[in-house]
N, CA and C atoms of all chains as a GROMACS GRO file, in nm:
protein
  630
    1MET      N    1  -0.244  14.966   8.110
    1MET     CA    2  -0.293  14.956   7.972
    1MET      C    3  -0.412  15.048   7.951
    2ASN      N    4  -0.403  15.131   7.849
    2ASN     CA    5  -0.518  15.217   7.817
    2ASN      C    6  -0.584  15.168   7.688
    3GLY      N    7  -0.686  15.242   7.644
    3GLY     CA    8  -0.763  15.200   7.527
    3GLY      C    9  -0.680  15.194   7.400
    4TRP      N   10  -0.583  15.288   7.388
    4TRP     CA   11  -0.500  15.289   7.267
    4TRP      C   12  -0.415  15.163   7.258
    5ILE      N   13  -0.356  15.126   7.372
    5ILE     CA   14  -0.270  15.006   7.372
    5ILE      C   15  -0.355  14.881   7.349
    6LEU      N   16  -0.476  14.883   7.404
    6LEU     CA   17  -0.566  14.769   7.380
    6LEU      C   18  -0.599  14.758   7.232
    7ALA      N   19  -0.632  14.872   7.170
    7ALA     CA   20  -0.662  14.872   7.027
    7ALA      C   21  -0.541  14.826   6.946
    8ALA      N   22  -0.420  14.875   6.986
    8ALA     CA   23  -0.299  14.833   6.915
    8ALA      C   24  -0.278  14.683   6.928
    9THR      N   25  -0.305  14.630   7.048
    9THR     CA   26  -0.288  14.486   7.069
    9THR      C   27  -0.383  14.407   6.979
   10VAL      N   28  -0.508  14.455   6.969
   10VAL     CA   29  -0.605  14.385   6.885
   10VAL      C   30  -0.562  14.390   6.739
   11VAL      N   31  -0.521  14.510   6.693
   11VAL     CA   32  -0.479  14.524   6.552
   11VAL      C   33  -0.359  14.435   6.523
   12LEU      N   34  -0.260  14.435   6.616
   12LEU     CA   35  -0.139  14.357   6.591
   12LEU      C   36  -0.169  14.207   6.602
   13ALA      N   37  -0.250  14.170   6.702
   13ALA     CA   38  -0.275  14.026   6.720
   13ALA      C   39  -0.358  13.971   6.604
   14VAL      N   40  -0.467  14.039   6.572
   14VAL     CA   41  -0.555  13.990   6.465
   14VAL      C   42  -0.490  14.010   6.328
   15GLY      N   43  -0.447  14.134   6.301
   15GLY     CA   44  -0.394  14.166   6.169
   15GLY      C   45  -0.261  14.098   6.142
   16LEU      N   46  -0.164  14.123   6.231
   16LEU     CA   47  -0.031  14.067   6.207
   16LEU      C   48  -0.032  13.915   6.222
   17GLY      N   49  -0.110  13.864   6.320
   17GLY     CA   50  -0.118  13.719   6.336
   17GLY      C   51  -0.172  13.651   6.211
   18THR      N   52  -0.283  13.708   6.158
   18THR     CA   53  -0.342  13.650   6.037
   18THR      C   54  -0.246  13.655   5.919
   19THR      N   55  -0.182  13.771   5.901
   19THR     CA   56  -0.095  13.784   5.784
   19THR      C   57   0.030  13.697   5.797
   20LEU      N   58   0.085  13.686   5.919
   20LEU     CA   59   0.202  13.599   5.935
   20LEU      C   60   0.166  13.454   5.907
   21TRP      N   61   0.047  13.413   5.950
   21TRP     CA   62   0.001  13.278   5.918
   21TRP      C   63  -0.013  13.262   5.767
   22GLY      N   64  -0.065  13.365   5.702
   22GLY     CA   65  -0.079  13.360   5.556
   22GLY      C   66   0.056  13.355   5.485
   23VAL      N   67   0.155  13.426   5.540
   23VAL     CA   68   0.288  13.425   5.478
   23VAL      C   69   0.353  13.287   5.492
   24ALA      N   70   0.328  13.223   5.609
   24ALA     CA   71   0.399  13.099   5.638
   24ALA      C   72   0.335  12.977   5.574
   25THR      N   73   0.210  12.985   5.534
   25THR     CA   74   0.142  12.867   5.481
   25THR      C   75   0.076  12.899   5.348
   26GLY      N   76   0.036  12.793   5.277
   26GLY     CA   77  -0.047  12.810   5.159
   26GLY      C   78   0.032  12.834   5.031
   27PRO      N   79  -0.041  12.857   4.921
   27PRO     CA   80   0.025  12.876   4.790
   27PRO      C   81   0.095  13.011   4.780
   28LEU      N   82   0.178  13.024   4.676
   28LEU     CA   83   0.261  13.144   4.660
   28LEU      C   84   0.178  13.271   4.651
   29LYS      N   85   0.068  13.264   4.575
   29LYS     CA   86  -0.006  13.389   4.552
   29LYS      C   87  -0.071  13.440   4.680
   30ARG      N   88  -0.104  13.347   4.772
   30ARG     CA   89  -0.157  13.393   4.900
   30ARG      C   90  -0.046  13.452   4.988
   31ARG      N   91   0.073  13.395   4.976
   31ARG     CA   92   0.184  13.444   5.058
   31ARG      C   93   0.224  13.586   5.021
   32VAL      N   94   0.230  13.618   4.892
   32VAL     CA   95   0.271  13.754   4.856
   32VAL      C   96   0.165  13.856   4.899
   33VAL      N   97   0.038  13.818   4.887
   33VAL     CA   98  -0.068  13.908   4.933
   33VAL      C   99  -0.056  13.930   5.084
   34ALA      N  100  -0.030  13.821   5.159
   34ALA     CA  101  -0.022  13.832   5.305
   34ALA      C  102   0.098  13.917   5.348
   35GLN      N  103   0.213  13.901   5.278
   35GLN     CA  104   0.327  13.983   5.320
   35GLN      C  105   0.303  14.129   5.284
   36ASN      N  106   0.225  14.155   5.178
   36ASN     CA  107   0.190  14.294   5.148
   36ASN      C  108   0.102  14.351   5.259
   37LEU      N  109   0.005  14.273   5.305
   37LEU     CA  110  -0.089  14.324   5.405
   37LEU      C  111  -0.025  14.331   5.545
   38SER      N  112   0.082  14.254   5.568
   38SER     CA  113   0.140  14.254   5.704
   38SER      C  114   0.193  14.393   5.740
   39THR      N  115   0.265  14.459   5.649
   39THR     CA  116   0.313  14.594   5.681
   39THR      C  117   0.197  14.693   5.692
   40ALA      N  118   0.089  14.667   5.615
   40ALA     CA  119  -0.027  14.755   5.622
   40ALA      C  120  -0.100  14.740   5.755
   41MET      N  121  -0.079  14.630   5.828
   41MET     CA  122  -0.139  14.614   5.960
   41MET      C  123  -0.044  14.659   6.071
   42VAL      N  124   0.087  14.644   6.051
   42VAL     CA  125   0.183  14.686   6.153
   42VAL      C  126   0.181  14.839   6.167
   43CYS      N  127   0.166  14.909   6.055
   43CYS     CA  128   0.170  15.055   6.057
   43CYS      C  129   0.060  15.116   6.146
   44PRO      N  130  -0.069  15.078   6.130
   44PRO     CA  131  -0.170  15.131   6.225
   44PRO      C  132  -0.142  15.089   6.368
   45GLY      N  133  -0.089  14.967   6.387
   45GLY     CA  134  -0.055  14.923   6.522
   45GLY      C  135   0.050  15.014   6.587
   46LEU      N  136   0.152  15.051   6.509
   46LEU     CA  137   0.256  15.140   6.563
   46LEU      C  138   0.199  15.279   6.593
   47LEU      N  139   0.109  15.327   6.507
   47LEU     CA  140   0.048  15.458   6.532
   47LEU      C  141  -0.032  15.456   6.663
   48LEU      N  142  -0.106  15.348   6.686
   48LEU     CA  143  -0.183  15.336   6.809
   48LEU      C  144  -0.090  15.325   6.930
   49LEU      N  145   0.020  15.251   6.916
   49LEU     CA  146   0.115  15.239   7.026
   49LEU      C  147   0.179  15.374   7.058
   50SER      N  148   0.209  15.454   6.954
   50SER     CA  149   0.269  15.584   6.980
   50SER      C  150   0.175  15.672   7.060
   51GLN      N  151   0.045  15.662   7.031
   51GLN     CA  152  -0.053  15.739   7.109
   51GLN      C  153  -0.065  15.681   7.251
   52GLY      N  154  -0.065  15.548   7.261
   52GLY     CA  155  -0.083  15.485   7.391
   52GLY      C  156   0.032  15.510   7.486
   53TYR      N  157   0.156  15.506   7.434
   53TYR     CA  158   0.273  15.528   7.519
   53TYR      C  159   0.321  15.673   7.517
   54SER      N  160   0.255  15.760   7.439
   54SER     CA  161   0.297  15.900   7.422
   54SER      C  162   0.441  15.910   7.374
   55ARG      N  163   0.477  15.823   7.280
   55ARG     CA  164   0.611  15.827   7.221
   55ARG      C  165   0.597  15.857   7.073
   56THR      N  166   0.631  15.981   7.036
   56THR     CA  167   0.613  16.022   6.897
   56THR      C  168   0.712  15.954   6.804
   57ALA      N  169   0.821  15.896   6.860
   57ALA     CA  170   0.918  15.829   6.774
   57ALA      C  171   0.854  15.711   6.702
   58TYR      N  172   0.749  15.650   6.761
   58TYR     CA  173   0.684  15.537   6.694
   58TYR      C  174   0.617  15.579   6.564
   59VAL      N  175   0.579  15.709   6.555
   59VAL     CA  176   0.519  15.756   6.429
   59VAL      C  177   0.622  15.748   6.317
   60ASP      N  178   0.749  15.774   6.350
   60ASP     CA  179   0.854  15.764   6.247
   60ASP      C  180   0.868  15.619   6.199
   61LEU      N  181   0.858  15.525   6.294
   61LEU     CA  182   0.861  15.384   6.253
   61LEU      C  183   0.744  15.352   6.160
   62ALA      N  184   0.625  15.404   6.195
   62ALA     CA  185   0.508  15.380   6.111
   62ALA      C  186   0.526  15.442   5.973
   63LEU      N  187   0.588  15.561   5.969
   63LEU     CA  188   0.615  15.627   5.841
   63LEU      C  189   0.708  15.540   5.754
   64LEU      N  190   0.814  15.489   5.815
   64LEU     CA  191   0.906  15.402   5.742
   64LEU      C  192   0.834  15.277   5.693
   65MET      N  193   0.750  15.220   5.780
   65MET     CA  194   0.677  15.099   5.742
   65MET      C  195   0.583  15.126   5.625
   66ALA      N  196   0.512  15.240   5.631
   66ALA     CA  197   0.420  15.274   5.522
   66ALA      C  198   0.495  15.300   5.392
   67LEU      N  199   0.620  15.347   5.402
   67LEU     CA  200   0.697  15.379   5.282
   67LEU      C  201   0.764  15.255   5.224
   68LEU      N  202   0.827  15.175   5.312
   68LEU     CA  203   0.909  15.064   5.264
   68LEU      C  204   0.827  14.937   5.238
   69GLY      N  205   0.712  14.921   5.306
   69GLY     CA  206   0.630  14.802   5.285
   69GLY      C  207   0.588  14.784   5.140
   70PRO      N  208   0.519  14.884   5.081
   70PRO     CA  209   0.481  14.871   4.940
   70PRO      C  210   0.601  14.858   4.847
   71VAL      N  211   0.712  14.924   4.880
   71VAL     CA  212   0.832  14.911   4.795
   71VAL      C  213   0.880  14.765   4.794
   72GLY      N  214   0.881  14.702   4.912
   72GLY     CA  215   0.919  14.562   4.918
   72GLY      C  216   0.825  14.474   4.839
   73THR      N  217   0.694  14.504   4.847
   73THR     CA  218   0.597  14.426   4.770
   73THR      C  219   0.620  14.442   4.620
   74LEU      N  220   0.655  14.565   4.578
   74LEU     CA  221   0.682  14.587   4.435
   74LEU      C  222   0.803  14.505   4.390
   75VAL      N  223   0.904  14.493   4.478
   75VAL     CA  224   1.021  14.410   4.444
   75VAL      C  225   0.977  14.264   4.428
   76PHE      N  226   0.894  14.216   4.522
   76PHE     CA  227   0.844  14.078   4.511
   76PHE      C  228   0.762  14.061   4.383
   77ALA      N  229   0.675  14.158   4.354
   77ALA     CA  230   0.591  14.148   4.235
   77ALA      C  231   0.676  14.141   4.108
   78ARG      N  232   0.788  14.216   4.108
   78ARG     CA  233   0.877  14.215   3.991
   78ARG      C  234   0.952  14.082   3.980
   79LEU      N  235   1.004  14.035   4.096
   79LEU     CA  236   1.084  13.913   4.094
   79LEU      C  237   0.998  13.790   4.064
   80LEU      N  238   0.873  13.790   4.114
   80LEU     CA  239   0.787  13.674   4.098
   80LEU      C  240   0.690  13.691   3.981
   81ALA      N  241   0.718  13.787   3.892
   81ALA     CA  242   0.624  13.817   3.783
   81ALA      C  243   0.594  13.692   3.700
   82GLY      N  244   0.696  13.611   3.675
   82GLY     CA  245   0.677  13.490   3.594
   82GLY      C  246   0.584  13.391   3.660
   83GLU      N  247   0.606  13.367   3.791
   83GLU     CA  248   0.524  13.270   3.864
   83GLU      C  249   0.380  13.318   3.882
   84LEU      N  250   0.364  13.452   3.894
   84LEU     CA  251   0.231  13.506   3.923
   84LEU      C  252   0.153  13.540   3.797
   85ALA      N  253   0.217  13.532   3.680
   85ALA     CA  254   0.151  13.578   3.558
   85ALA      C  255   0.032  13.490   3.521
   86ASP      N  256   0.046  13.356   3.538
   86ASP     CA  257  -0.060  13.266   3.495
   86ASP      C  258  -0.184  13.276   3.584
   87ASP      N  259  -0.162  13.289   3.714
   87ASP     CA  260  -0.272  13.290   3.810
   87ASP      C  261  -0.251  13.404   3.909
   88PRO      N  262  -0.275  13.529   3.865
   88PRO     CA  263  -0.242  13.643   3.952
   88PRO      C  264  -0.329  13.645   4.077
   89PRO      N  265  -0.272  13.689   4.190
   89PRO     CA  266  -0.350  13.693   4.314
   89PRO      C  267  -0.455  13.804   4.311
   90ARG      N  268  -0.577  13.766   4.350
   90ARG     CA  269  -0.685  13.866   4.362
   90ARG      C  270  -0.722  13.874   4.509
   91ALA      N  271  -0.705  13.989   4.568
   91ALA     CA  272  -0.736  14.003   4.710
   91ALA      C  273  -0.802  14.138   4.734
   92ARG      N  274  -0.912  14.161   4.660
   92ARG     CA  275  -0.978  14.290   4.671
   92ARG      C  276  -1.031  14.314   4.811
   93GLY      N  277  -1.096  14.212   4.869
   93GLY     CA  278  -1.155  14.227   5.002
   93GLY      C  279  -1.053  14.256   5.111
   94PRO      N  280  -0.951  14.168   5.129
   94PRO     CA  281  -0.850  14.197   5.232
   94PRO      C  282  -0.776  14.328   5.211
   95THR      N  283  -0.750  14.364   5.083
   95THR     CA  284  -0.680  14.489   5.056
   95THR      C  285  -0.760  14.609   5.105
   96TRP      N  286  -0.890  14.611   5.069
   96TRP     CA  287  -0.972  14.724   5.111
   96TRP      C  288  -0.997  14.722   5.261
   97ALA      N  289  -1.002  14.601   5.321
   97ALA     CA  290  -1.017  14.592   5.467
   97ALA      C  291  -0.895  14.654   5.536
   98ALA      N  292  -0.774  14.619   5.490
   98ALA     CA  293  -0.652  14.675   5.549
   98ALA      C  294  -0.647  14.826   5.528
   99ALA      N  295  -0.685  14.871   5.407
   99ALA     CA  296  -0.686  15.015   5.381
   99ALA      C  297  -0.786  15.085   5.472
  100GLY      N  298  -0.902  15.019   5.496
  100GLY     CA  299  -1.002  15.078   5.584
  100GLY      C  300  -0.954  15.089   5.728
  101VAL      N  301  -0.888  14.983   5.776
  101VAL     CA  302  -0.833  14.988   5.913
  101VAL      C  303  -0.732  15.102   5.925
  102GLY      N  304  -0.643  15.112   5.827
  102GLY     CA  305  -0.544  15.221   5.830
  102GLY      C  306  -0.609  15.357   5.828
  103ALA      N  307  -0.709  15.374   5.741
  103ALA     CA  308  -0.775  15.504   5.730
  103ALA      C  309  -0.847  15.540   5.859
  104VAL      N  310  -0.919  15.444   5.918
  104VAL     CA  311  -0.991  15.471   6.042
  104VAL      C  312  -0.895  15.510   6.154
  105VAL      N  313  -0.786  15.432   6.169
  105VAL     CA  314  -0.688  15.462   6.275
  105VAL      C  315  -0.631  15.601   6.257
  106VAL      N  316  -0.591  15.634   6.132
  106VAL     CA  317  -0.530  15.765   6.108
  106VAL      C  318  -0.630  15.877   6.136
  107LEU      N  319  -0.755  15.859   6.092
  107LEU     CA  320  -0.855  15.965   6.113
  107LEU      C  321  -0.885  15.985   6.262
  108VAL      N  322  -0.895  15.875   6.337
  108VAL     CA  323  -0.920  15.888   6.482
  108VAL      C  324  -0.803  15.959   6.548
  109LEU      N  325  -0.681  15.921   6.512
  109LEU     CA  326  -0.564  15.986   6.572
  109LEU      C  327  -0.556  16.134   6.532
  110CYS      N  328  -0.596  16.166   6.409
  110CYS     CA  329  -0.599  16.306   6.366
  110CYS      C  330  -0.697  16.386   6.452
  111ALA      N  331  -0.814  16.326   6.478
  111ALA     CA  332  -0.914  16.395   6.560
  111ALA      C  333  -0.861  16.418   6.701
  112VAL      N  334  -0.785  16.324   6.753
  112VAL     CA  335  -0.730  16.338   6.889
  112VAL      C  336  -0.616  16.439   6.891
  113THR      N  337  -0.532  16.437   6.783
  113THR     CA  338  -0.412  16.520   6.782
  113THR      C  339  -0.445  16.668   6.774
  114GLY      N  340  -0.544  16.704   6.691
  114GLY     CA  341  -0.575  16.846   6.673
  114GLY      C  342  -0.482  16.909   6.572
  115PRO      N  343  -0.513  17.034   6.530
  115PRO     CA  344  -0.434  17.097   6.424
  115PRO      C  345  -0.290  17.121   6.464
  116GLY      N  346  -0.202  17.110   6.364
  116GLY     CA  347  -0.059  17.131   6.389
  116GLY      C  348   0.024  17.048   6.294
  117ARG      N  349   0.157  17.055   6.311
  117ARG     CA  350   0.245  16.982   6.220
  117ARG      C  351   0.230  16.831   6.238
  118SER      N  352   0.204  16.787   6.362
  118SER     CA  353   0.189  16.642   6.383
  118SER      C  354   0.066  16.588   6.311
  119LEU      N  355  -0.036  16.674   6.296
  119LEU     CA  356  -0.154  16.632   6.218
  119LEU      C  357  -0.117  16.610   6.072
  120VAL      N  358  -0.039  16.704   6.017
  120VAL     CA  359   0.005  16.689   5.877
  120VAL      C  360   0.088  16.563   5.861
  121LYS      N  361   0.176  16.537   5.960
  121LYS     CA  362   0.260  16.418   5.954
  121LYS      C  363   0.174  16.292   5.955
  122LEU      N  364   0.070  16.291   6.040
  122LEU     CA  365  -0.021  16.175   6.043
  122LEU      C  366  -0.090  16.157   5.910
  123LEU      N  367  -0.133  16.269   5.849
  123LEU     CA  368  -0.201  16.259   5.719
  123LEU      C  369  -0.106  16.206   5.611
  124ILE      N  370   0.022  16.248   5.618
  124ILE     CA  371   0.121  16.196   5.521
  124ILE      C  372   0.137  16.046   5.539
  125VAL      N  373   0.149  16.002   5.667
  125VAL     CA  374   0.162  15.858   5.693
  125VAL      C  375   0.039  15.785   5.641
  126GLY      N  376  -0.080  15.841   5.666
  126GLY     CA  377  -0.204  15.775   5.620
  126GLY      C  378  -0.211  15.765   5.469
  127ALA      N  379  -0.172  15.874   5.401
  127ALA     CA  380  -0.176  15.872   5.254
  127ALA      C  381  -0.079  15.768   5.199
  128LEU      N  382   0.042  15.763   5.258
  128LEU     CA  383   0.140  15.664   5.214
  128LEU      C  384   0.090  15.523   5.242
  129LEU      N  385   0.027  15.506   5.358
  129LEU     CA  386  -0.020  15.373   5.399
  129LEU      C  387  -0.128  15.322   5.304
  130VAL      N  388  -0.234  15.402   5.288
  130VAL     CA  389  -0.347  15.357   5.206
  130VAL      C  390  -0.308  15.354   5.057
  131GLY      N  391  -0.244  15.462   5.010
  131GLY     CA  392  -0.207  15.467   4.869
  131GLY      C  393  -0.106  15.360   4.832
  132GLY      N  394  -0.004  15.342   4.916
  132GLY     CA  395   0.097  15.242   4.888
  132GLY      C  396   0.040  15.102   4.887
  133ASN      N  397  -0.051  15.076   4.982
  133ASN     CA  398  -0.115  14.945   4.988
  133ASN      C  399  -0.194  14.916   4.860
  134LEU      N  400  -0.271  15.016   4.815
  134LEU     CA  401  -0.352  14.995   4.694
  134LEU      C  402  -0.264  14.978   4.570
  135VAL      N  403  -0.158  15.059   4.561
  135VAL     CA  404  -0.069  15.050   4.444
  135VAL      C  405   0.001  14.913   4.441
  136ALA      N  406   0.050  14.869   4.561
  136ALA     CA  407   0.121  14.741   4.565
  136ALA      C  408   0.026  14.625   4.532
  137SER      N  409  -0.099  14.629   4.584
  137SER     CA  410  -0.195  14.524   4.552
  137SER      C  411  -0.228  14.521   4.404
  138ARG      N  412  -0.236  14.641   4.345
  138ARG     CA  413  -0.265  14.648   4.201
  138ARG      C  414  -0.151  14.589   4.120
  139ALA      N  415  -0.028  14.617   4.165
  139ALA     CA  416   0.088  14.561   4.095
  139ALA      C  417   0.088  14.409   4.105
  140LEU      N  418   0.046  14.356   4.221
  140LEU     CA  419   0.044  14.211   4.237
  140LEU      C  420  -0.061  14.146   4.146
  141SER      N  421  -0.179  14.209   4.135
  141SER     CA  422  -0.287  14.143   4.061
  141SER      C  423  -0.282  14.173   3.912
  142HIS      N  424  -0.217  14.283   3.872
  142HIS     CA  425  -0.213  14.316   3.729
  142HIS      C  426  -0.077  14.293   3.666
  143GLY      N  427   0.025  14.265   3.747
  143GLY     CA  428   0.156  14.241   3.690
  143GLY      C  429   0.225  14.368   3.646
  144PHE      N  430   0.334  14.351   3.572
  144PHE     CA  431   0.416  14.464   3.533
  144PHE      C  432   0.414  14.481   3.381
  145ALA      N  433   0.301  14.450   3.318
  145ALA     CA  434   0.297  14.450   3.172
  145ALA      C  435   0.330  14.587   3.116
  146GLU      N  436   0.284  14.694   3.184
  146GLU     CA  437   0.300  14.828   3.128
  146GLU      C  438   0.444  14.877   3.134
  147VAL      N  439   0.517  14.836   3.236
  147VAL     CA  440   0.650  14.892   3.253
  147VAL      C  441   0.760  14.794   3.214
  148SER      N  442   0.725  14.673   3.173
  148SER     CA  443   0.829  14.574   3.150
  148SER      C  444   0.912  14.608   3.027
  149ARG      N  445   0.856  14.694   2.938
  149ARG     CA  446   0.935  14.729   2.820
  149ARG      C  447   1.055  14.815   2.856
  150GLY      N  448   1.053  14.880   2.975
  150GLY     CA  449   1.167  14.963   3.014
  150GLY      C  450   1.280  14.876   3.058
  151MET      N  451   2.055  17.500   2.495
  151MET     CA  452   1.980  17.544   2.613
  151MET      C  453   1.973  17.697   2.612
  152ASN      N  454   1.854  17.752   2.583
  152ASN     CA  455   1.840  17.897   2.577
  152ASN      C  456   1.788  17.952   2.710
  153VAL      N  457   1.755  18.080   2.708
  153VAL     CA  458   1.713  18.145   2.834
  153VAL      C  459   1.585  18.083   2.887
  154ARG      N  460   1.493  18.051   2.795
  154ARG     CA  461   1.363  18.000   2.839
  154ARG      C  462   1.378  17.862   2.908
  155THR      N  463   1.454  17.774   2.845
  155THR     CA  464   1.469  17.642   2.907
  155THR      C  465   1.547  17.650   3.037
  156THR      N  466   1.646  17.743   3.042
  156THR     CA  467   1.719  17.760   3.168
  156THR      C  468   1.626  17.805   3.280
  157LEU      N  469   1.540  17.904   3.247
  157LEU     CA  470   1.446  17.952   3.348
  157LEU      C  471   1.352  17.840   3.391
  158LEU      N  472   1.305  17.760   3.294
  158LEU     CA  473   1.215  17.649   3.328
  158LEU      C  474   1.283  17.549   3.420
  159ALA      N  475   1.411  17.519   3.389
  159ALA     CA  476   1.484  17.422   3.471
  159ALA      C  477   1.503  17.474   3.613
  160VAL      N  478   1.543  17.603   3.624
  160VAL     CA  479   1.563  17.661   3.757
  160VAL      C  480   1.431  17.663   3.835
  161GLY      N  481   1.324  17.699   3.762
  161GLY     CA  482   1.193  17.701   3.829
  161GLY      C  483   1.150  17.565   3.877
  162GLU      N  484   1.177  17.463   3.796
  162GLU     CA  485   1.138  17.328   3.838
  162GLU      C  486   1.216  17.284   3.961
  163VAL      N  487   1.349  17.310   3.960
  163VAL     CA  488   1.430  17.271   4.077
  163VAL      C  489   1.384  17.347   4.201
  164LEU      N  490   1.353  17.476   4.183
  164LEU     CA  491   1.306  17.554   4.297
  164LEU      C  492   1.174  17.500   4.351
  165ALA      N  493   1.085  17.460   4.261
  165ALA     CA  494   0.955  17.406   4.304
  165ALA      C  495   0.975  17.276   4.382
  166TRP      N  496   1.060  17.187   4.328
  166TRP     CA  497   1.091  17.062   4.401
  166TRP      C  498   1.150  17.094   4.538
  167TRP      N  499   1.245  17.192   4.538
  167TRP     CA  500   1.314  17.226   4.663
  167TRP      C  501   1.214  17.276   4.767
  168ALA      N  502   1.124  17.366   4.725
  168ALA     CA  503   1.027  17.421   4.821
  168ALA      C  504   0.938  17.311   4.876
  169ALA      N  505   0.891  17.222   4.787
  169ALA     CA  506   0.803  17.114   4.833
  169ALA      C  507   0.875  17.022   4.931
  170LEU      N  508   1.004  16.993   4.902
  170LEU     CA  509   1.078  16.902   4.990
  170LEU      C  510   1.111  16.967   5.124
  171VAL      N  511   1.138  17.098   5.122
  171VAL     CA  512   1.163  17.167   5.249
  171VAL      C  513   1.037  17.165   5.336
  172VAL      N  514   0.921  17.191   5.274
  172VAL     CA  515   0.795  17.187   5.350
  172VAL      C  516   0.773  17.047   5.407
  173LEU      N  517   0.800  16.944   5.325
  173LEU     CA  518   0.785  16.807   5.374
  173LEU      C  519   0.877  16.781   5.493
  174TRP      N  520   1.002  16.827   5.480
  174TRP     CA  521   1.099  16.810   5.591
  174TRP      C  522   1.046  16.877   5.718
  175LEU      N  523   0.996  17.001   5.703
  175LEU     CA  524   0.951  17.075   5.822
  175LEU      C  525   0.830  17.007   5.886
  176MET      N  526   0.749  16.937   5.803
  176MET     CA  527   0.633  16.869   5.861
  176MET      C  528   0.674  16.742   5.937
  177LEU      N  529   0.783  16.679   5.894
  177LEU     CA  530   0.818  16.549   5.951
  177LEU      C  531   0.908  16.557   6.073
  178ILE      N  532   0.979  16.669   6.094
  178ILE     CA  533   1.068  16.677   6.210
  178ILE      C  534   0.988  16.716   6.333
  179SER      N  535   1.048  16.693   6.452
  179SER     CA  536   0.973  16.719   6.576
  179SER      C  537   0.990  16.864   6.622
  180THR      N  538   1.116  16.913   6.630
  180THR     CA  539   1.140  17.049   6.677
  180THR      C  540   1.209  17.128   6.568
  181VAL      N  541   1.158  17.250   6.540
  181VAL     CA  542   1.214  17.332   6.433
  181VAL      C  543   1.313  17.431   6.493
  182TYR      N  544   1.441  17.417   6.458
  182TYR     CA  545   1.540  17.519   6.494
  182TYR      C  546   1.639  17.535   6.381
  183THR      N  547   1.739  17.624   6.399
  183THR     CA  548   1.820  17.669   6.285
  183THR      C  549   1.894  17.555   6.216
  184LEU      N  550   1.955  17.467   6.296
  184LEU     CA  551   2.031  17.358   6.235
  184LEU      C  552   1.941  17.269   6.150
  185GLU      N  553   1.819  17.247   6.197
  185GLU     CA  554   1.724  17.167   6.118
  185GLU      C  555   1.693  17.236   5.985
  186TRP      N  556   1.679  17.368   5.990
  186TRP     CA  557   1.655  17.444   5.866
  186TRP      C  558   1.771  17.423   5.768
  187VAL      N  559   1.895  17.435   5.819
  187VAL     CA  560   2.012  17.425   5.731
  187VAL      C  561   2.021  17.285   5.671
  188VAL      N  562   2.011  17.183   5.758
  188VAL     CA  563   2.022  17.045   5.710
  188VAL      C  564   1.908  17.015   5.612
  189GLY      N  565   1.786  17.058   5.648
  189GLY     CA  566   1.671  17.033   5.561
  189GLY      C  567   1.686  17.100   5.426
  190ALA      N  568   1.736  17.225   5.424
  190ALA     CA  569   1.751  17.298   5.298
  190ALA      C  570   1.856  17.228   5.210
  191CYS      N  571   1.966  17.183   5.272
  191CYS     CA  572   2.070  17.114   5.194
  191CYS      C  573   2.016  16.981   5.138
  192ALA      N  574   1.951  16.904   5.223
  192ALA     CA  575   1.898  16.775   5.179
  192ALA      C  576   1.793  16.796   5.069
  193ALA      N  577   1.710  16.899   5.085
  193ALA     CA  578   1.607  16.926   4.984
  193ALA      C  579   1.672  16.968   4.852
  194GLY      N  580   1.788  17.037   4.860
  194GLY     CA  581   1.858  17.075   4.737
  194GLY      C  582   1.903  16.953   4.659
  195VAL      N  583   1.967  16.860   4.728
  195VAL     CA  584   2.009  16.736   4.663
  195VAL      C  585   1.887  16.661   4.610
  196GLY      N  586   1.782  16.655   4.693
  196GLY     CA  587   1.660  16.585   4.653
  196GLY      C  588   1.595  16.649   4.531
  197ALA      N  589   1.598  16.782   4.524
  197ALA     CA  590   1.535  16.851   4.411
  197ALA      C  591   1.607  16.818   4.280
  198LEU      N  592   1.742  16.820   4.283
  198LEU     CA  593   1.819  16.786   4.162
  198LEU      C  594   1.791  16.641   4.121
  199THR      N  595   1.787  16.550   4.220
  199THR     CA  596   1.760  16.409   4.190
  199THR      C  597   1.620  16.391   4.133
  200ALA      N  598   1.524  16.464   4.192
  200ALA     CA  599   1.386  16.451   4.145
  200ALA      C  600   1.372  16.498   4.001
  201ARG      N  601   1.440  16.609   3.966
  201ARG     CA  602   1.431  16.658   3.827
  201ARG      C  603   1.496  16.558   3.732
  202ALA      N  604   1.612  16.504   3.772
  202ALA     CA  605   1.680  16.406   3.687
  202ALA      C  606   1.591  16.282   3.669
  203GLY      N  607   1.527  16.237   3.778
  203GLY     CA  608   1.439  16.121   3.768
  203GLY      C  609   1.319  16.147   3.679
  204ARG      N  610   1.259  16.264   3.693
  204ARG     CA  611   1.142  16.295   3.609
  204ARG      C  612   1.180  16.301   3.462
  205ARG      N  613   1.295  16.362   3.433
  205ARG     CA  614   1.339  16.371   3.293
  205ARG      C  615   1.368  16.233   3.236
  206THR      N  616   1.424  16.146   3.318
  206THR     CA  617   1.452  16.010   3.272
  206THR      C  618   1.323  15.937   3.236
  207VAL      N  619   1.220  15.952   3.319
  207VAL     CA  620   1.094  15.884   3.293
  207VAL      C  621   1.026  15.941   3.169
  208VAL      N  622   1.030  16.074   3.154
  208VAL     CA  623   0.960  16.136   3.041
  208VAL      C  624   1.029  16.101   2.909
  209ARG      N  625   1.164  16.095   2.913
  209ARG     CA  626   1.240  16.071   2.791
  209ARG      C  627   1.213  15.932   2.732
  210ARG      N  628   1.170  15.839   2.820
  210ARG     CA  629   1.155  15.699   2.777
  210ARG      C  630   1.059  15.679   2.664
   0.00000   0.00000   0.00000
């Protein structure tokens, strides 16, 4: 076990453990926020594991997670719009914490990777991770009022 | 559809295509000829879809 795998273990144990507990228990609005944050925590974990095991294929998994996680949350936000409209979930703190973890992990890995195509790929994953997380959280807390006319 | 709109449409598809090819080249691990061919074809389909999607959103 090296430092990268240790960091991945901490991120997965703390982040994924907390979010899975949040998904499995509590009111609906906490569950949707937790399932949104779960993919945002798995993605940095996979990036750290790819560095720790020197397996670049894990970056592709992280890319898929960063892409499909927010899409899944948008589907939930659309389907549960009626239930969430009266008391929308507000999770500014956890959202920015997850975005911060993702940004820090990506920046550290970028510094280790050095210039090249893999650096660009890491930056794309990071942008999708942080941007998608923020967009999905915004959709959860603000609803779909602007696009529902379509 | 006159000459100007045709040129605009071709330019937009070409811009989408170039951006998608660059994205493809950044995401693959090893760059060789077959990857170029597959990436260029996929980016072509993606460029046409992207233009159709953008026009659908704007028309709304």
